C-alpha positions in Angstrom: -21.9 12.8 30.3 -25.3 13.8 29.2 -26.5 11.2 31.0 -25.0 13.0 34.6 -25.9 17.0 33.1 -29.9 15.5 32.5 -30.0 14.1 35.3 -28.6 17.2 37.2 -31.5 19.7 35.1 -33.9 16.6 36.8 -32.8 17.1 40.5 -32.8 20.4 40.2 -36.0 21.2 38.5 -37.6 18.7 40.1 -36.4 20.8 43.7 -37.6 23.9 42.1 -41.5 22.8 42.0 -41.1 22.2 44.7 -40.1 24.9 46.2 -42.3 26.6 44.1 -45.6 25.0 45.8 -44.2 25.4 49.1 -43.3 29.2 48.9 -46.2 30.3 46.5 -43.8 32.2 44.5 -45.1 31.3 40.9 -47.1 28.4 40.2 -45.6 24.8 38.1 -46.4 27.0 34.8 -44.2 29.6 35.4 -41.1 30.2 32.8 -37.5 28.2 34.6 -34.8 30.1 32.8 -31.0 29.3 33.8 -28.2 32.5 33.9 -25.1 32.9 33.9 -23.5 31.8 37.5 -21.2 33.0 39.6 -18.0 31.5 40.0 -19.5 29.5 43.1 -21.7 26.0 43.1 -24.5 28.3 43.4 -26.7 27.3 40.6 -29.6 30.2 39.0 -32.3 30.8 37.8 -34.8 32.9 36.3 -38.9 32.2 37.4 -41.7 34.2 35.1 -44.7 33.3 35.8 -47.4 34.5 33.1 -48.5 37.4 36.2 -46.4 38.9 38.3 -42.9 40.1 38.2 -40.5 37.5 38.0 -37.7 36.0 40.2 -34.2 35.2 41.0 -33.2 31.1 42.5 -30.1 30.8 43.8 -30.0 27.6 44.0 -27.0 25.4 46.5 -25.1 22.3 46.2 -27.0 21.2 48.7 -29.1 21.5 52.3 -28.1 25.0 53.5 -28.9 26.7 57.0 -30.0 29.8 55.9 -29.6 31.9 59.8 -25.8 31.2 59.3 -24.9 32.0 55.4 -22.8 34.8 54.9 -24.7 36.2 52.3 -28.0 36.5 55.0 -26.4 37.6 57.8 -24.4 40.8 55.0 -27.5 41.3 53.1 -29.4 42.3 56.2 -26.1 44.4 57.5 -27.1 46.5 54.8 -30.3 46.4 54.4 -29.6 48.3 58.1 -26.9 50.6 56.1 -29.1 51.0 53.9 -27.9 50.2 50.8 -29.8 49.6 47.4 -28.9 45.5 47.2 -31.8 42.4 46.2 -34.4 41.5 48.7 -33.8 38.5 49.9 -38.2 37.1 48.9 -37.9 33.4 50.9 -36.0 30.2 51.6 -35.6 26.6 51.9 -33.2 25.1 54.7 -34.2 21.3 53.1 -33.7 22.1 49.4 -30.7 25.1 49.8 -32.8 28.2 47.9 -32.8 31.8 48.3 -35.1 33.2 46.5 -33.7 36.5 45.6 -35.2 40.0 44.2 -34.9 39.6 40.3 -32.7 43.1 39.4 -32.6 41.4 35.5 -29.4 41.4 33.8 -28.4 45.0 32.4 -23.8 44.8 34.4 -23.0 49.0 35.1 -20.1 47.2 32.7 -23.0 46.0 29.9 -24.4 49.8 30.1 -21.6 51.6 29.5 -21.2 51.0 26.3 -25.1 52.7 25.6 -24.5 55.6 28.2 -24.0 58.5 27.1 -21.2 61.0 28.9 -23.0 61.8 31.4 -25.5 59.1 31.8 -21.5 57.8 33.0 -20.2 60.3 34.7 -23.4 59.9 36.7 -23.9 56.1 38.2 -20.2 56.4 38.0 -20.1 59.1 41.4 -23.3 57.0 42.6 -21.7 54.2 42.9 -18.4 56.8 44.6 -21.6 58.0 46.8 -22.0 54.9 47.5 -18.9 53.1 48.9 -19.1 56.6 51.2 -22.4 55.5 52.6 -20.9 51.9 53.1 -17.9 52.8 55.0 -19.6 56.0 57.0 -23.5 53.5 57.5 -20.5 50.6 58.4 -18.9 52.1 61.2 -22.3 54.2 62.8 -23.0 49.8 62.7 -20.0 47.8 63.7 -21.7 45.0 65.6 -20.0 41.5 65.8 -22.9 40.1 64.9 -22.4 40.2 61.5 -19.6 38.1 60.5 -17.3 41.4 57.9 -16.4 43.3 61.7 -14.0 39.9 62.6 -12.5 39.9 59.3 -9.4 41.1 57.4 -7.4 41.7 54.8 -3.9 41.4 57.2 -0.6 40.8 56.9 -2.2 37.2 55.9 -4.6 37.7 54.0 -3.0 40.3 51.7 0.0 37.8 51.7 -1.3 35.1 50.3 -3.0 37.5 47.4 0.5 38.1 45.6 1.3 35.2 46.0 -1.7 33.6 44.4 -0.3 36.3 41.5 3.2 34.8 41.6 1.5 31.4 41.5 -1.8 31.2 38.3 -0.6 33.9 36.9 3.5 34.3 36.5 4.4 30.1 36.8 1.6 28.7 35.5 0.3 31.5 32.8 3.1 31.9 31.6 4.7 29.3 32.3 7.8 30.8 34.7 10.4 28.8 37.2 10.9 31.6 39.4 14.9 30.7 41.3 14.5 30.7 44.9 16.4 34.4 44.9 13.7 36.4 43.2 11.4 34.0 46.0 13.5 35.8 48.3 12.7 38.6 46.8 9.2 38.3 46.4 8.5 37.8 50.0 10.1 40.8 50.9 8.5 43.6 48.5 5.1 41.3 49.8 6.7 41.7 53.1 6.2 45.8 52.3 3.5 46.7 50.8 1.0 43.7 53.2 1.7 45.2 56.1 1.9 48.8 55.3 -2.5 47.7 53.5 -3.0 46.2 56.5 -1.7 48.6 59.4 -4.4 51.6 57.6 -7.1 51.7 59.8 -9.8 50.0 58.9 -13.4 49.9 57.8 -16.0 47.7 55.6 -15.8 47.1 52.2 -17.3 45.1 49.8 -14.8 43.2 48.8 -14.9 42.1 45.1 -17.2 46.2 44.2 -16.3 46.7 41.1 -18.9 46.8 37.9 -19.4 43.1 37.3 -21.4 43.1 40.4 -23.1 46.8 39.9 -26.7 46.3 39.1 -28.6 49.0 36.9 -32.3 48.7 38.0 -35.4 51.0 37.5 -32.4 53.4 35.9 -30.9 52.9 40.1 -28.0 50.7 41.6 -28.0 48.0 43.1 -25.1 46.2 44.5 -25.0 42.4 43.9 -22.4 40.2 44.6 -21.8 41.0 49.0 -21.3 37.5 50.8 -17.1 37.8 50.9 -17.6 42.0 53.1 -15.2 42.1 55.1 -13.1 45.6 56.6 -9.8 47.1 54.8 -8.9 50.2 54.0 -10.5 53.0 53.2 -9.1 52.9 49.5 -10.5 49.1 48.5 -13.8 49.2 46.8 -12.7 52.7 44.8 -10.0 51.2 43.7 -12.3 48.1 42.6 -14.7 50.9 40.8 -11.5 53.0 39.6 -9.4 50.4 38.8 -11.6 47.9 37.4 -10.0 45.4 35.1 -13.1 45.8 33.3 -13.3 48.6 32.8 -11.4 51.6 30.8 -11.2 54.6 33.2 -9.2 57.5 32.1 -6.8 59.2 34.6 -9.4 63.0 34.7 -12.1 60.7 35.2 -10.1 59.1 37.8 -9.2 62.6 39.5 -12.3 63.8 39.8 -14.3 60.1 41.5 -11.7 60.4 44.1 -12.1 63.8 44.4 -15.7 63.0 45.4 -15.2 61.1 47.3 -13.1 62.4 49.6 -15.7 65.8 49.9 -18.1 63.7 50.8 -15.7 61.9 53.4 -14.9 65.7 54.5 -18.8 66.1 55.5 -17.4 66.0 59.2 -16.0 68.9 58.3 -12.1 66.6 57.9 -10.9 66.7 55.2 -8.8 63.1 53.4 -5.1 65.1 52.4 -5.9 64.6 48.9 -1.9 63.5 47.1 -1.3 61.1 50.3 -5.2 59.4 49.5 -3.8 59.2 46.2 -0.4 57.9 47.4 -2.8 55.0 49.3 -4.6 54.6 46.3 -2.0 54.1 43.5 -0.9 51.2 46.5 -4.0 49.4 47.0 -4.2 49.4 43.6 -1.3 47.9 42.6 -2.3 45.1 45.1 -6.0 44.5 44.1 -4.4 44.4 40.9 -1.6 41.8 40.8 -4.5 40.0 42.6 -6.8 40.4 39.7 -4.4 39.2 37.0 -3.7 36.2 39.6 -6.9 35.3 39.6 -7.6 35.0 35.6 -4.2 32.6 35.1 -6.1 30.2 37.5 -9.3 30.6 35.3 -7.3 30.2 32.2 -5.4 27.7 33.3 -6.5 25.8 36.5 -10.6 26.4 35.6 -10.4 26.0 31.4 -11.8 29.2 31.5 -10.3 31.5 28.3 -13.1 34.0 28.8 -10.7 36.1 31.5 -7.6 36.3 29.1 -9.5 39.7 27.1 -8.7 41.9 30.3 -5.7 41.2 31.1 -4.0 43.8 29.6 -5.7 46.6 30.6 -5.2 45.4 34.4 -1.3 44.6 32.6 -1.9 48.8 31.5 -3.1 49.2 35.7 0.0 47.5 37.5 3.0 48.7 35.3 1.9 52.0 35.6 2.1 52.5 39.9 4.9 50.5 39.6 5.7 53.4 36.7 5.0 55.8 38.9 6.4 54.6 42.4 10.7 54.6 42.8 10.2 52.6 46.0 8.6 50.1 43.0 11.6 50.2 41.1 12.6 46.1 42.1 9.8 44.7 42.6 9.3 46.1 39.0 12.9 44.7 37.8 11.9 41.6 39.2 8.7 41.1 37.6 9.9 42.3 34.4 12.0 40.4 33.6 9.1 37.7 33.4 5.7 39.8 32.8 6.6 41.8 29.0 4.4 44.3 29.7 5.9 45.9 33.7 8.6 45.9 32.2 
C-alpha cells in the first residue's frame, strides 16, 4: 500500500510539474502543498511560488474536456450573474488539471467561531443577499446553453434522496430492518413531500449552499463547490444556509434572515406571504435535513469516515422541530420515532 501511495504521489507530482512548466503559473521551485479534498475523486494542491500569489490546482482522476466540464460551464454562468466565485486561471485537458484562484482556507463555518455577533450577522446577511442575486439574475440569464437549466429537483430526485436517508441512516447506520408495511408507509409520505416540493416554481439553485462552501477571502464571501447547480424551489439554498448541519442558527436569527430575504425579493413590488414562505421553507428543510442524515450515514458506514457523526445531533434536532410543528407530519413522525429515538 505504501508503494502504491508513493507511486501515485510521484505520478501526481509529475502532472503538476508538467502543468506548471506549460502554463507558466509557477516554476519548479514552487512549494506544493496538498489540501483536503471534497467527496469527489479530485485532489487539490496549493502551489506557492517564492514570489507572487499562490494558486490552487484541482487534479481530476484522468484527462478532462474542459469545455464540457460542469464546473467550468457553471462557473461561466455564475460569472455572468456576477457572483463571487474563484477565477479559473488555466487548465490542461491532457493532464486533467484546472488552476483556480486561491481563496485561502477560511470557510464561513471556521470563521464564525472567531466572529463577533455583529460580524456574524453581517456575513449571514451577505450570504442571504447572494442567494437572492443568484435567483433574480439566474432567471434573467436562463438559457439551454448552461447545464443547470436542464436539470431540477423533480419528484424522482427528491424521492431518491429520501430513500437514501432510509437506506443509509435508518437501515445501515441505525441497523434497522424495515417491514414491507413500513416501507409502503414511508413511500406514501415521501410521495407527498416530493410531489409538493417538485411542483413549486423553480429558480436557479447552488444545490449545496452552506457554511463549508462559502469562503471568507479579502473580507468578503466567495462561493465554491457549485458544479451541481440546478433548478429547484426558491427555499432550497436558503434552507441549506439557515438549516445548515454544521452551524447553529437560533430561531431569532432564522426569522430575521428570512425576513431580510423576503425584503430583498420585494424590489419588484410584489411581496411574498411570510407565513406561507415559512411553511414552504420548513417543508424544504425537513427534506434536506433527512437527506443530510442519509449522507452522514453513508459516509460513516460505507466510506468508513466517522467525522460526520458529530453533525447528526444538530440535524436530527432541526428535523424534529419541523416534525413537531406541523400536524401533517404526525404519521411520518410516528414512523420515524419507532426507529430513531431523537425524532420521538
